[in-house]
Every structure is written in C-alpha cells, then in structure tokens.
DRENDO-1510 file (C-alpha; in Angstrom, 1 decimal, always signed):
<recs>
REC; n; res; u; v; w
REC; 1; MET; +57.6; -1.4; -37.0 .
REC; 2; SER; +58.1; +0.1; -40.5 .
REC; 3; ALA; +56.1; +2.9; -42.0 .
REC; 4; ILE; +54.2; +0.3; -44.1 .
REC; 5; THR; +53.1; -2.0; -41.2 .
REC; 6; PRO; +49.4; -1.6; -40.6 .
REC; 7; GLU; +48.4; +0.0; -37.2 .
REC; 8; TRP; +45.3; -2.2; -36.6 .
REC; 9; PRO; +47.1; -4.9; -34.5 .
REC; 10; GLU; +48.1; -2.2; -32.0 .
REC; 11; GLN; +44.6; -0.8; -32.0 .
REC; 12; ILE; +43.1; -4.2; -31.3 .
REC; 13; GLU; +45.5; -4.7; -28.5 .
REC; 14; GLN; +44.4; -1.4; -26.9 .
REC; 15; LYS; +40.7; -2.3; -27.3 .
REC; 16; LEU; +41.3; -5.7; -25.7 .
REC; 17; SER; +43.1; -4.0; -22.7 .
REC; 18; GLN; +40.2; -1.6; -22.3 .
REC; 19; LEU; +37.7; -4.5; -22.5 .
REC; 20; ASP; +39.6; -6.4; -19.8 .
REC; 21; THR; +39.4; -3.4; -17.5 .
REC; 22; LYS; +35.7; -3.0; -18.0 .
REC; 23; LEU; +35.1; -6.7; -17.4 .
REC; 24; ASP; +37.1; -6.5; -14.2 .
REC; 25; GLN; +34.9; -3.6; -13.0 .
REC; 26; LEU; +31.7; -5.4; -14.0 .
REC; 27; LEU; +32.8; -8.5; -12.1 .
REC; 28; ASP; +33.6; -6.4; -9.0 .
REC; 29; GLN; +30.1; -4.8; -9.1 .
REC; 30; MET; +28.5; -8.2; -9.5 .
REC; 31; ARG; +30.4; -9.5; -6.5 .
REC; 32; LYS; +29.1; -6.5; -4.4 .
REC; 33; LEU; +25.5; -7.0; -5.6 .
REC; 34; SER; +25.7; -10.7; -4.7 .
REC; 35; ALA; +27.1; -9.9; -1.2 .
REC; 36; ALA; +24.3; -7.3; -0.7 .
REC; 37; GLY; +21.6; -9.8; -1.9 .
REC; 38; ALA; +22.9; -12.4; +0.6 .
REC; 39; ARG; +22.3; -10.1; +3.6 .
REC; 40; ALA; +19.1; -10.6; +5.7 .
REC; 41; GLN; +16.3; -8.6; +4.2 .
REC; 42; PRO; +13.9; -6.7; +6.5 .
REC; 43; ALA; +10.7; -8.6; +7.4 .
REC; 44; PRO; +7.7; -7.6; +5.4 .
REC; 45; ILE; +5.2; -5.4; +7.1 .
REC; 46; ALA; +2.6; -7.6; +8.9 .
REC; 47; HIS; +0.4; -4.7; +10.2 .
REC; 48; PRO; -0.5; -1.3; +8.9 .
REC; 49; THR; +1.2; +1.7; +10.6 .
REC; 50; PHE; +0.3; +5.4; +10.9 .
REC; 51; CYS; +3.1; +7.9; +11.8 .
REC; 52; GLY; +5.1; +4.9; +12.9 .
REC; 53; TYR; +2.5; +3.6; +15.3 .
REC; 54; PRO; +0.7; +0.3; +14.6 .
REC; 55; CYS; -2.9; +1.1; +13.7 .
REC; 56; SER; -6.2; -0.6; +13.0 .
REC; 57; TRP; -7.0; -2.5; +9.8 .
REC; 58; ASP; -10.2; -0.4; +9.6 .
REC; 59; ILE; -9.2; +2.4; +7.2 .
REC; 60; ASP; -11.8; +4.8; +6.0 .
REC; 61; ASP; -12.1; +5.9; +2.3 .
REC; 62; ALA; -9.9; +9.0; +3.0 .
REC; 63; GLY; -7.1; +6.8; +4.4 .
REC; 64; TRP; -7.6; +7.5; +8.2 .
REC; 65; PRO; -7.3; +4.5; +10.5 .
REC; 66; ALA; -10.0; +4.1; +13.2 .
REC; 67; TYR; -7.4; +4.0; +15.9 .
REC; 68; ILE; -3.7; +3.7; +16.6 .
REC; 69; HIS; -1.7; +1.9; +19.4 .
REC; 70; LEU; +0.3; +4.4; +21.4 .
REC; 71; GLU; +3.6; +3.5; +23.1 .
REC; 72; ASP; +2.0; +3.2; +26.6 .
REC; 73; GLY; -0.4; +0.5; +25.2 .
REC; 74; THR; -3.5; +2.7; +25.0 .
REC; 75; LEU; -5.6; +3.1; +21.9 .
REC; 76; ALA; -6.0; +6.6; +20.5 .
REC; 77; SER; -9.2; +7.0; +18.5 .
REC; 78; HIS; -9.5; +9.0; +15.3 .
REC; 79; ARG; -11.5; +12.2; +15.7 .
REC; 80; GLU; -12.5; +14.8; +13.1 .
REC; 81; LYS; -14.0; +18.3; +13.4 .
REC; 82; GLN; -14.1; +21.2; +10.9 .
REC; 83; GLY; -11.4; +19.7; +8.7 .
REC; 84; HIS; -9.0; +18.9; +11.6 .
REC; 85; HIS; -8.0; +15.3; +12.2 .
REC; 86; TRP; -6.5; +14.0; +15.5 .
REC; 87; TYR; -6.0; +10.9; +17.6 .
REC; 88; SER; -6.9; +11.1; +21.3 .
REC; 89; VAL; -7.4; +8.8; +24.3 .
REC; 90; SER; -10.8; +8.6; +26.0 .
REC; 91; LEU; -10.7; +9.4; +29.7 .
REC; 92; GLY; -14.3; +8.5; +30.3 .
REC; 93; ASP; -17.3; +10.7; +31.0 .
REC; 94; GLY; -17.0; +12.1; +27.5 .
REC; 95; LYS; -13.6; +13.6; +28.1 .
REC; 96; TYR; -10.6; +13.0; +26.0 .
REC; 97; GLY; -6.9; +13.3; +26.7 .
REC; 98; GLU; -4.5; +15.6; +24.9 .
REC; 99; HIS; -4.4; +15.1; +21.2 .
REC; 100; TYR; -1.2; +13.4; +20.1 .
REC; 101; LEU; -1.3; +13.8; +16.3 .
REC; 102; LYS; -3.1; +16.6; +14.6 .
REC; 103; PHE; -3.4; +17.4; +10.9 .
REC; 104; GLN; -5.2; +20.1; +8.9 .
REC; 105; ARG; -5.5; +18.2; +5.7 .
REC; 106; ALA; -8.4; +16.3; +4.1 .
REC; 107; ALA; -6.2; +13.2; +3.9 .
REC; 108; PRO; -3.1; +12.0; +5.8 .
REC; 109; PRO; +0.2; +13.5; +4.6 .
REC; 110; GLU; +1.8; +11.2; +2.1 .
REC; 111; GLY; +3.9; +8.4; +3.7 .
REC; 112; LEU; +2.3; +8.5; +7.1 .
REC; 113; LEU; +0.0; +5.5; +6.4 .
REC; 114; THR; +1.8; +2.3; +5.5 .
REC; 115; MET; -0.2; -0.7; +4.4 .
REC; 116; PRO; +1.2; -4.2; +4.0 .
REC; 117; LEU; +1.0; -5.9; +0.6 .
REC; 118; PRO; -2.1; -8.0; +0.2 .
REC; 119; ALA; -1.8; -11.8; +0.8 .
REC; 120; PRO; -1.7; -13.8; -2.4 .
REC; 121; THR; -5.2; -14.9; -3.5 .
REC; 122; SER; -6.3; -17.8; -5.6 .
REC; 123; PRO; -6.7; -16.9; -9.3 .
REC; 124; GLU; -10.4; -17.8; -9.2 .
REC; 125; PRO; -12.1; -15.9; -6.5 .
REC; 126; ILE; -15.0; -17.7; -4.8 .
REC; 127; PRO; -18.2; -15.9; -5.9 .
REC; 128; ASN; -20.5; -14.5; -3.2 .
REC; 129; PRO; -24.0; -16.0; -3.3 .
REC; 130; ALA; -26.6; -13.5; -4.5 .
REC; 131; PRO; -29.0; -12.5; -1.7 .
REC; 132; SER; -32.6; -13.6; -2.2 .
REC; 133; PRO; -35.1; -10.8; -3.0 .
REC; 134; ALA; -37.0; -11.5; +0.2 .
REC; 135; GLU; -33.9; -10.9; +2.4 .
REC; 136; GLU; -32.5; -7.5; +3.2 .
REC; 137; PRO; -28.9; -7.1; +2.0 .
REC; 138; SER; -26.6; -7.8; +4.9 .
REC; 139; PRO; -23.8; -5.3; +5.7 .
REC; 140; PRO; -20.5; -6.0; +4.1 .
REC; 141; GLU; -18.1; -8.1; +6.1 .
REC; 142; GLU; -15.3; -6.1; +7.7 .
REC; 143; ALA; -12.6; -8.5; +6.4 .
REC; 144; SER; -13.8; -7.9; +2.8 .
REC; 145; LEU; -13.6; -4.1; +3.3 .
REC; 146; GLN; -10.2; -4.4; +4.8 .
REC; 147; HIS; -9.0; -6.5; +1.9 .
REC; 148; LEU; -10.5; -4.0; -0.5 .
REC; 149; HIS; -8.7; -1.0; +1.0 .
REC; 150; THR; -5.4; -3.0; +1.4 .
REC; 151; LEU; -5.5; -4.0; -2.3 .
REC; 152; GLY; -6.5; -0.5; -3.4 .
REC; 153; ARG; -3.5; +1.0; -1.6 .
REC; 154; ALA; -1.2; -1.6; -3.1 .
REC; 155; VAL; -2.5; -0.9; -6.6 .
REC; 156; HIS; -3.0; +2.9; -6.5 .
REC; 157; GLY; -0.7; +4.0; -3.6 .
REC; 158; ALA; -1.2; +7.5; -2.3 .
REC; 159; LYS; -3.9; +8.2; -4.9 .
REC; 160; TRP; -6.3; +5.6; -3.4 .
REC; 161; PRO; -8.2; +8.1; -1.2 .
REC; 162; GLN; -9.2; +10.0; -4.4 .
REC; 163; ILE; -9.6; +7.0; -6.7 .
REC; 164; GLY; -11.4; +4.7; -4.2 .
REC; 165; PRO; -14.6; +6.7; -3.9 .
REC; 166; GLN; -14.8; +7.0; -7.7 .
REC; 167; LEU; -14.4; +3.2; -8.1 .
REC; 168; VAL; -17.1; +2.6; -5.4 .
REC; 169; HIS; -19.4; +5.0; -7.2 .
REC; 170; THR; -18.9; +3.1; -10.5 .
REC; 171; HIS; -19.3; -0.3; -9.0 .
REC; 172; THR; -22.5; +0.7; -7.2 .
REC; 173; ASN; -24.0; +2.3; -10.3 .
REC; 174; GLY; -23.9; +5.7; -8.7 .
REC; 175; ARG; -25.7; +4.6; -5.5 .
REC; 176; THR; -22.9; +5.6; -3.1 .
REC; 177; ASN; -19.3; +6.7; -2.9 .
REC; 178; THR; -18.7; +5.0; +0.5 .
REC; 179; SER; -17.3; +1.5; +0.6 .
REC; 180; SER; -19.1; +0.6; +3.9 .
REC; 181; GLN; -22.4; +1.0; +2.1 .
REC; 182; MET; -21.5; -1.5; -0.7 .
REC; 183; GLU; -23.2; -4.8; -0.9 .
REC; 184; PRO; -21.0; -8.0; -0.7 .
REC; 185; SER; -21.3; -8.7; -4.4 .
REC; 186; GLU; -20.2; -5.2; -5.3 .
REC; 187; ILE; -17.2; -5.4; -3.0 .
REC; 188; ALA; -16.2; -8.8; -4.6 .
REC; 189; ALA; -16.6; -7.3; -8.1 .
REC; 190; LEU; -14.4; -4.3; -7.1 .
REC; 191; ILE; -11.7; -6.5; -5.5 .
REC; 192; ASP; -11.7; -8.7; -8.7 .
REC; 193; ALA; -11.2; -5.5; -10.8 .
REC; 194; LEU; -8.3; -4.3; -8.6 .
REC; 195; GLN; -6.7; -7.8; -8.8 .
REC; 196; GLN; -6.7; -7.6; -12.6 .
REC; 197; GLU; -4.8; -4.3; -12.4 .
REC; 198; THR; -1.9; -5.9; -10.5 .
</recs>
C-alpha cells in the first residue's frame, strides 16, 4: 500500500471483524438463554407458607396466619401477648406445648410469609347485591377476605400490613381499619380497586 492509499478499507475490515466477534458472543448467550428457558420451571405456589411451613389462608391485617402445619402433622395456632407472637400446639385443658416460632415484631419479618399469586379473575366482577335496609348486614365471607389479602400482598408486597388497614379505613368511610368488620360490598369495592392497580 502506497502512502497515498486511503486507510479506510483497512479500518472497515477491522470493524467488521470486531462485529463478527460480538455477534458470535451474542448468539452464544442466546443459545444459553434458550437452554435455560427449556428447563422445567418450579411449580407455582399453591398454598401460602410461613417460615417454610404451609399455613392457613386466614391471614390477619398484620400478616399473621391463624395457624401453621408442623412437620408432625399438628396445627400450631397463632398466639400474641405483649407484642410477642408465637405458634404453639394445644395440649388440652388450656395448656399449650412449647412455642416453636417466636418473634418480637409487630409484623412477621420480611420474607417469612409467602402468598401465592391470585387466580385470574374475570374483567367484569359480579356485583354483590345490596342488603335490604330491614336486614342486618351479614358478616363478610371468608373466601372474599382471603382473596382480598392475597390480592393485597400481590399488589403491595411487604407493605400490605401497613397499607391494608389504611385502604380498609378509606373504603369504609372511616368506620373501621379491620377487614373482618367490612361489609361484603365494601370488600368487593376494595378488591376491584386493587385489581385496577395490577
């Protein structure tokens, strides 16, 4: 090559070589990702767990399950006194076995309670019939409360124990902060609002 020959053909050749190398690396990464995607994925969680134990669907506003299933098949019930939370097995006659899990927090430590994602719902929820004035409001159905807390955890995660009572307060016009005291129509309205956030 003479002194007057332009250098751009050589530069283009170097750039093409670098591009070939990058394309090879990208294809290799795509092959690895495809292989990883083809592996069997873990089954979705079908039941809530607490500290690795299957637990009840009945979760209170602070995020504590009513009971957990222990490895020996017994049910350990949630107990609370002076800010302490624990799960113990009833031995009858008002006596309880050794506590298995004990915490000194107002809510479970983050990550201990795992809730499954809510089942897909129809885009148009079926409205609850309004109770007649002569009838006393019936207590909310347990299934609706479970769905409310499951959806709340899916939308707000670990902040649900703090946000949930605030939303309950808002949807009951300040009447209560506890979901178990909500009327069916209020629960349905709150579930609808949470679904719109997803």
